[in-house]
PDB file of N, CA, C and O in Angstrom:
ATOM      1  N   UNK A   1       0.853  -1.177  -0.014  1.00  0.00           N
ATOM      2  CA  UNK A   1       0.004   0.008   0.013  1.00  0.00           C
ATOM      3  C   UNK A   1       0.912   1.194   0.005  1.00  0.00           C
ATOM      4  O   UNK A   1       1.883   1.221   0.761  1.00  0.00           O
ATOM      5  N   UNK A   2       0.629   2.229  -0.857  1.00  0.00           N
ATOM      6  CA  UNK A   2       1.469   3.357  -0.936  1.00  0.00           C
ATOM      7  C   UNK A   2       1.347   4.226   0.313  1.00  0.00           C
ATOM      8  O   UNK A   2       0.268   4.347   0.893  1.00  0.00           O
ATOM      9  N   UNK A   3       2.439   4.815   0.711  1.00  0.00           N
ATOM     10  CA  UNK A   3       2.477   5.698   1.919  1.00  0.00           C
ATOM     11  C   UNK A   3       1.843   7.055   1.644  1.00  0.00           C
ATOM     12  O   UNK A   3       1.379   7.718   2.571  1.00  0.00           O
ATOM     13  N   UNK A   4       1.818   7.472   0.392  1.00  0.00           N
ATOM     14  CA  UNK A   4       1.260   8.805  -0.021  1.00  0.00           C
ATOM     15  C   UNK A   4      -0.178   8.560  -0.490  1.00  0.00           C
ATOM     16  O   UNK A   4      -0.438   7.695  -1.327  1.00  0.00           O
ATOM     17  N   UNK A   5      -1.106   9.348   0.076  1.00  0.00           N
ATOM     18  CA  UNK A   5      -2.496   9.229  -0.335  1.00  0.00           C
ATOM     19  C   UNK A   5      -2.697   9.973  -1.601  1.00  0.00           C
ATOM     20  O   UNK A   5      -2.036  10.983  -1.847  1.00  0.00           O
ATOM     21  N   UNK A   6      -3.628   9.481  -2.442  1.00  0.00           N
ATOM     22  CA  UNK A   6      -3.921  10.140  -3.717  1.00  0.00           C
ATOM     23  C   UNK A   6      -4.563  11.486  -3.450  1.00  0.00           C
ATOM     24  O   UNK A   6      -5.202  11.684  -2.416  1.00  0.00           O
ATOM     25  N   UNK A   7      -4.397  12.394  -4.364  1.00  0.00           N
ATOM     26  CA  UNK A   7      -4.948  13.761  -4.279  1.00  0.00           C
ATOM     27  C   UNK A   7      -6.488  13.655  -4.079  1.00  0.00           C
ATOM     28  O   UNK A   7      -7.043  14.332  -3.214  1.00  0.00           O
ATOM     29  N   UNK A   8      -7.141  12.843  -4.846  1.00  0.00           N
ATOM     30  CA  UNK A   8      -8.603  12.742  -4.782  1.00  0.00           C
ATOM     31  C   UNK A   8      -9.003  12.222  -3.339  1.00  0.00           C
ATOM     32  O   UNK A   8      -9.960  12.719  -2.745  1.00  0.00           O
ATOM     33  N   UNK A   9      -8.279  11.260  -2.826  1.00  0.00           N
ATOM     34  CA  UNK A   9      -8.638  10.784  -1.517  1.00  0.00           C
ATOM     35  C   UNK A   9      -8.456  11.882  -0.422  1.00  0.00           C
ATOM     36  O   UNK A   9      -9.271  12.022   0.491  1.00  0.00           O
ATOM     37  N   UNK A  10      -7.378  12.625  -0.561  1.00  0.00           N
ATOM     38  CA  UNK A  10      -7.118  13.741   0.393  1.00  0.00           C
ATOM     39  C   UNK A  10      -8.283  14.765   0.313  1.00  0.00           C
ATOM     40  O   UNK A  10      -8.809  15.188   1.343  1.00  0.00           O
ATOM     41  N   UNK A  11      -8.678  15.155  -0.921  1.00  0.00           N
ATOM     42  CA  UNK A  11      -9.747  16.128  -1.107  1.00  0.00           C
ATOM     43  C   UNK A  11     -11.057  15.582  -0.514  1.00  0.00           C
ATOM     44  O   UNK A  11     -11.795  16.319   0.140  1.00  0.00           O
ATOM     45  N   UNK A  12     -11.336  14.325  -0.737  1.00  0.00           N
ATOM     46  CA  UNK A  12     -12.543  13.731  -0.192  1.00  0.00           C
ATOM     47  C   UNK A  12     -12.570  13.725   1.342  1.00  0.00           C
ATOM     48  O   UNK A  12     -13.592  13.981   1.979  1.00  0.00           O
ATOM     49  N   UNK A  13     -11.380  13.415   1.904  1.00  0.00           N
ATOM     50  CA  UNK A  13     -11.284  13.393   3.362  1.00  0.00           C
ATOM     51  C   UNK A  13     -11.453  14.792   3.884  1.00  0.00           C
ATOM     52  O   UNK A  13     -12.154  14.964   4.881  1.00  0.00           O
ATOM     53  N   UNK A  14     -10.886  15.772   3.307  1.00  0.00           N
ATOM     54  CA  UNK A  14     -11.017  17.182   3.755  1.00  0.00           C
ATOM     55  C   UNK A  14     -12.474  17.620   3.644  1.00  0.00           C
ATOM     56  O   UNK A  14     -12.995  18.259   4.559  1.00  0.00           O
ATOM     57  N   UNK A  15     -13.126  17.292   2.560  1.00  0.00           N
ATOM     58  CA  UNK A  15     -14.500  17.688   2.336  1.00  0.00           C
ATOM     59  C   UNK A  15     -15.378  17.022   3.366  1.00  0.00           C
ATOM     60  O   UNK A  15     -16.262  17.658   3.939  1.00  0.00           O
ATOM     61  N   UNK A  16     -15.139  15.718   3.612  1.00  0.00           N
ATOM     62  CA  UNK A  16     -15.962  14.994   4.613  1.00  0.00           C
ATOM     63  C   UNK A  16     -15.806  15.694   6.023  1.00  0.00           C
ATOM     64  O   UNK A  16     -16.787  15.910   6.735  1.00  0.00           O
ATOM     65  N   UNK A  17     -14.577  16.018   6.368  1.00  0.00           N
ATOM     66  CA  UNK A  17     -14.330  16.655   7.666  1.00  0.00           C
ATOM     67  C   UNK A  17     -15.075  18.024   7.778  1.00  0.00           C
ATOM     68  O   UNK A  17     -15.595  18.388   8.833  1.00  0.00           O
ATOM     69  N   UNK A  18     -15.095  18.747   6.651  1.00  0.00           N
ATOM     70  CA  UNK A  18     -15.812  20.071   6.615  1.00  0.00           C
ATOM     71  C   UNK A  18     -17.316  19.830   6.810  1.00  0.00           C
ATOM     72  O   UNK A  18     -17.974  20.545   7.566  1.00  0.00           O
ATOM     73  N   UNK A  19     -17.850  18.810   6.117  1.00  0.00           N
ATOM     74  CA  UNK A  19     -19.247  18.541   6.208  1.00  0.00           C
ATOM     75  C   UNK A  19     -19.647  18.038   7.644  1.00  0.00           C
ATOM     76  O   UNK A  19     -20.711  18.374   8.162  1.00  0.00           O
ATOM     77  N   UNK A  20     -18.783  17.258   8.224  1.00  0.00           N
ATOM     78  CA  UNK A  20     -18.999  16.725   9.547  1.00  0.00           C
ATOM     79  C   UNK A  20     -19.019  17.858  10.526  1.00  0.00           C
ATOM     80  O   UNK A  20     -19.893  17.886  11.393  1.00  0.00           O
ATOM     81  N   UNK A  21     -18.068  18.834  10.436  1.00  0.00           N
ATOM     82  CA  UNK A  21     -17.992  19.941  11.346  1.00  0.00           C
ATOM     83  C   UNK A  21     -19.280  20.826  11.178  1.00  0.00           C
ATOM     84  O   UNK A  21     -19.870  21.274  12.161  1.00  0.00           O
ATOM     85  N   UNK A  22     -19.671  21.048   9.938  1.00  0.00           N
ATOM     86  CA  UNK A  22     -20.855  21.862   9.676  1.00  0.00           C
ATOM     87  C   UNK A  22     -22.084  21.192  10.325  1.00  0.00           C
ATOM     88  O   UNK A  22     -22.881  21.858  10.986  1.00  0.00           O
ATOM     89  N   UNK A  23     -22.227  19.884  10.131  1.00  0.00           N
ATOM     90  CA  UNK A  23     -23.320  19.111  10.720  1.00  0.00           C
ATOM     91  C   UNK A  23     -23.285  19.241  12.220  1.00  0.00           C
ATOM     92  O   UNK A  23     -24.323  19.489  12.835  1.00  0.00           O
ATOM     93  N   UNK A  24     -22.159  19.087  12.814  1.00  0.00           N
ATOM     94  CA  UNK A  24     -22.075  19.156  14.300  1.00  0.00           C
ATOM     95  C   UNK A  24     -22.383  20.551  14.821  1.00  0.00           C
ATOM     96  O   UNK A  24     -22.973  20.707  15.890  1.00  0.00           O
ATOM     97  N   UNK A  25     -21.977  21.574  14.053  1.00  0.00           N
ATOM     98  CA  UNK A  25     -22.330  22.998  14.416  1.00  0.00           C
ATOM     99  C   UNK A  25     -23.806  23.184  14.369  1.00  0.00           C
ATOM    100  O   UNK A  25     -24.368  23.827  15.256  1.00  0.00           O
ATOM    101  N   UNK A  26     -24.495  22.626  13.329  1.00  0.00           N
ATOM    102  CA  UNK A  26     -25.888  22.788  13.190  1.00  0.00           C
ATOM    103  C   UNK A  26     -26.655  22.081  14.331  1.00  0.00           C
ATOM    104  O   UNK A  26     -27.628  22.617  14.860  1.00  0.00           O
ATOM    105  N   UNK A  27     -26.212  20.909  14.683  1.00  0.00           N
ATOM    106  CA  UNK A  27     -26.783  20.116  15.777  1.00  0.00           C
ATOM    107  C   UNK A  27     -26.632  20.893  17.090  1.00  0.00           C
ATOM    108  O   UNK A  27     -27.578  20.990  17.871  1.00  0.00           O
ATOM    109  N   UNK A  28     -25.453  21.437  17.321  1.00  0.00           N
ATOM    110  CA  UNK A  28     -25.189  22.202  18.546  1.00  0.00           C
ATOM    111  C   UNK A  28     -26.094  23.448  18.598  1.00  0.00           C
ATOM    112  O   UNK A  28     -26.625  23.792  19.654  1.00  0.00           O
ATOM    113  N   UNK A  29     -26.265  24.129  17.425  1.00  0.00           N
ATOM    114  CA  UNK A  29     -27.078  25.325  17.419  1.00  0.00           C
ATOM    115  C   UNK A  29     -28.543  24.956  17.647  1.00  0.00           C
ATOM    116  O   UNK A  29     -29.239  25.680  18.358  1.00  0.00           O
ATOM    117  N   UNK A  30     -29.022  23.887  17.086  1.00  0.00           N
ATOM    118  CA  UNK A  30     -30.436  23.446  17.248  1.00  0.00           C
ATOM    119  C   UNK A  30     -30.687  23.134  18.740  1.00  0.00           C
ATOM    120  O   UNK A  30     -31.739  23.486  19.275  1.00  0.00           O
ATOM    121  N   UNK A  31     -29.725  22.478  19.405  1.00  0.00           N
ATOM    122  CA  UNK A  31     -29.916  22.184  20.816  1.00  0.00           C
ATOM    123  C   UNK A  31     -29.946  23.441  21.629  1.00  0.00           C
ATOM    124  O   UNK A  31     -30.747  23.557  22.556  1.00  0.00           O
ATOM    125  N   UNK A  32     -29.068  24.420  21.300  1.00  0.00           N
ATOM    126  CA  UNK A  32     -29.066  25.649  22.037  1.00  0.00           C
ATOM    127  C   UNK A  32     -30.360  26.415  21.842  1.00  0.00           C
ATOM    128  O   UNK A  32     -30.853  27.035  22.785  1.00  0.00           O
ATOM    129  N   UNK A  33     -30.935  26.387  20.612  1.00  0.00           N
ATOM    130  CA  UNK A  33     -32.218  27.090  20.394  1.00  0.00           C
ATOM    131  C   UNK A  33     -33.330  26.409  21.106  1.00  0.00           C
ATOM    132  O   UNK A  33     -34.209  27.083  21.643  1.00  0.00           O
ATOM    133  N   UNK A  34     -33.343  25.082  21.142  1.00  0.00           N
ATOM    134  CA  UNK A  34     -34.390  24.353  21.851  1.00  0.00           C
ATOM    135  C   UNK A  34     -34.339  24.660  23.344  1.00  0.00           C
ATOM    136  O   UNK A  34     -35.375  24.821  23.990  1.00  0.00           O
ATOM    137  N   UNK A  35     -33.166  24.737  23.867  1.00  0.00           N
ATOM    138  CA  UNK A  35     -33.004  25.060  25.275  1.00  0.00           C
ATOM    139  C   UNK A  35     -33.514  26.472  25.570  1.00  0.00           C
ATOM    140  O   UNK A  35     -34.211  26.723  26.553  1.00  0.00           O
ATOM    141  N   UNK A  36     -33.130  27.378  24.670  1.00  0.00           N
ATOM    142  CA  UNK A  36     -33.575  28.803  24.807  1.00  0.00           C
ATOM    143  C   UNK A  36     -35.065  28.878  24.753  1.00  0.00           C
ATOM    144  O   UNK A  36     -35.679  29.564  25.571  1.00  0.00           O
ATOM    145  N   UNK A  37     -35.675  28.186  23.804  1.00  0.00           N
ATOM    146  CA  UNK A  37     -37.141  28.179  23.623  1.00  0.00           C
ATOM    147  C   UNK A  37     -37.851  27.612  24.870  1.00  0.00           C
ATOM    148  O   UNK A  37     -38.873  28.127  25.322  1.00  0.00           O
ATOM    149  N   UNK A  38     -37.273  26.551  25.390  1.00  0.00           N
ATOM    150  CA  UNK A  38     -37.854  25.927  26.582  1.00  0.00           C
ATOM    151  C   UNK A  38     -37.793  26.884  27.788  1.00  0.00           C
ATOM    152  O   UNK A  38     -38.732  26.989  28.578  1.00  0.00           O
ATOM    153  N   UNK A  39     -36.654  27.570  27.893  1.00  0.00           N
ATOM    154  CA  UNK A  39     -36.606  28.562  28.968  1.00  0.00           C
ATOM    155  C   UNK A  39     -37.640  29.679  28.787  1.00  0.00           C
ATOM    156  O   UNK A  39     -38.281  30.116  29.743  1.00  0.00           O
ATOM    157  N   UNK A  40     -37.781  30.119  27.559  1.00  0.00           N
ATOM    158  CA  UNK A  40     -38.711  31.184  27.261  1.00  0.00           C
ATOM    159  C   UNK A  40     -40.133  30.757  27.622  1.00  0.00           C
ATOM    160  O   UNK A  40     -40.863  31.529  28.244  1.00  0.00           O
ATOM    161  N   UNK A  41     -40.533  29.564  27.252  1.00  0.00           N
ATOM    162  CA  UNK A  41     -41.865  28.992  27.570  1.00  0.00           C
ATOM    163  C   UNK A  41     -42.049  28.888  29.064  1.00  0.00           C
ATOM    164  O   UNK A  41     -43.118  29.178  29.601  1.00  0.00           O
ATOM    165  N   UNK A  42     -40.955  28.456  29.745  1.00  0.00           N
ATOM    166  CA  UNK A  42     -40.999  28.316  31.184  1.00  0.00           C
ATOM    167  C   UNK A  42     -41.212  29.671  31.854  1.00  0.00           C
ATOM    168  O   UNK A  42     -41.957  29.774  32.829  1.00  0.00           O
ATOM    169  N   UNK A  43     -40.564  30.700  31.337  1.00  0.00           N
ATOM    170  CA  UNK A  43     -40.705  32.028  31.916  1.00  0.00           C
ATOM    171  C   UNK A  43     -42.152  32.597  31.722  1.00  0.00           C
ATOM    172  O   UNK A  43     -42.705  33.253  32.604  1.00  0.00           O
ATOM    173  N   UNK A  44     -42.717  32.316  30.550  1.00  0.00           N
ATOM    174  CA  UNK A  44     -44.042  32.741  30.249  1.00  0.00           C
ATOM    175  C   UNK A  44     -45.075  32.033  31.174  1.00  0.00           C
ATOM    176  O   UNK A  44     -45.979  32.670  31.715  1.00  0.00           O
ATOM    177  N   UNK A  45     -44.915  30.750  31.328  1.00  0.00           N
ATOM    178  CA  UNK A  45     -45.838  30.015  32.192  1.00  0.00           C
ATOM    179  C   UNK A  45     -45.687  30.363  33.650  1.00  0.00           C
ATOM    180  O   UNK A  45     -46.633  30.191  34.418  1.00  0.00           O
ATOM    181  N   UNK A  46     -44.524  30.852  34.063  1.00  0.00           N
ATOM    182  CA  UNK A  46     -44.291  31.274  35.424  1.00  0.00           C
ATOM    183  C   UNK A  46     -44.820  32.676  35.789  1.00  0.00           C
ATOM    184  O   UNK A  46     -44.964  33.022  36.961  1.00  0.00           O
ATOM    185  N   UNK A  47     -45.097  33.452  34.755  1.00  0.00           N
ATOM    186  CA  UNK A  47     -45.586  34.782  34.964  1.00  0.00           C
ATOM    187  C   UNK A  47     -46.978  34.751  35.531  1.00  0.00           C
ATOM    188  O   UNK A  47     -47.788  33.920  35.120  1.00  0.00           O
ATOM    189  N   UNK A  48     -47.284  35.625  36.458  1.00  0.00           N
ATOM    190  CA  UNK A  48     -48.623  35.609  37.102  1.00  0.00           C
ATOM    191  C   UNK A  48     -49.631  36.102  36.111  1.00  0.00           C
ATOM    192  O   UNK A  48     -49.416  37.127  35.463  1.00  0.00           O
ATOM    193  N   UNK A  49     -50.760  35.373  35.973  1.00  0.00           N
ATOM    194  CA  UNK A  49     -51.838  35.746  35.065  1.00  0.00           C
ATOM    195  C   UNK A  49     -52.830  36.589  35.798  1.00  0.00           C
ATOM    196  O   UNK A  49     -53.111  36.319  36.965  1.00  0.00           O
ATOM    197  N   UNK A  50     -53.383  37.612  35.160  1.00  0.00           N
ATOM    198  CA  UNK A  50     -54.388  38.458  35.805  1.00  0.00           C
ATOM    199  C   UNK A  50     -55.663  37.611  36.138  1.00  0.00           C
ATOM    200  O   UNK A  50     -56.092  36.772  35.346  1.00  0.00           O
ATOM    201  N   UNK A  51     -56.224  37.861  37.301  1.00  0.00           N
ATOM    202  CA  UNK A  51     -57.397  37.108  37.691  1.00  0.00           C
ATOM    203  C   UNK A  51     -58.642  37.753  37.121  1.00  0.00           C
ATOM    204  O   UNK A  51     -58.718  38.981  37.080  1.00  0.00           O
ATOM    205  N   UNK A  52     -59.598  36.997  36.689  1.00  0.00           N
ATOM    206  CA  UNK A  52     -60.855  37.508  36.152  1.00  0.00           C
ATOM    207  C   UNK A  52     -61.765  37.933  37.307  1.00  0.00           C
ATOM    208  O   UNK A  52     -61.805  37.288  38.355  1.00  0.00           O
ATOM    209  N   UNK A  53     -62.472  38.997  37.098  1.00  0.00           N
ATOM    210  CA  UNK A  53     -63.422  39.517  38.099  1.00  0.00           C
ATOM    211  C   UNK A  53     -64.770  38.882  38.026  1.00  0.00           C
ATOM    212  O   UNK A  53     -65.658  39.225  38.807  1.00  0.00           O
TER     213      UNK A  53
END
């Protein structure tokens, strides 16, 4: 097996790593937004509602 990787294989590997990083960033952002949304809903539900007369 050759010690030097082919140019195409290196390009593919680099592209895959870029896609994986982008995917991980999107997952992390989605989790952060879900957590923020949950906190927002929690704050709204904790606010005192005016009582009807």
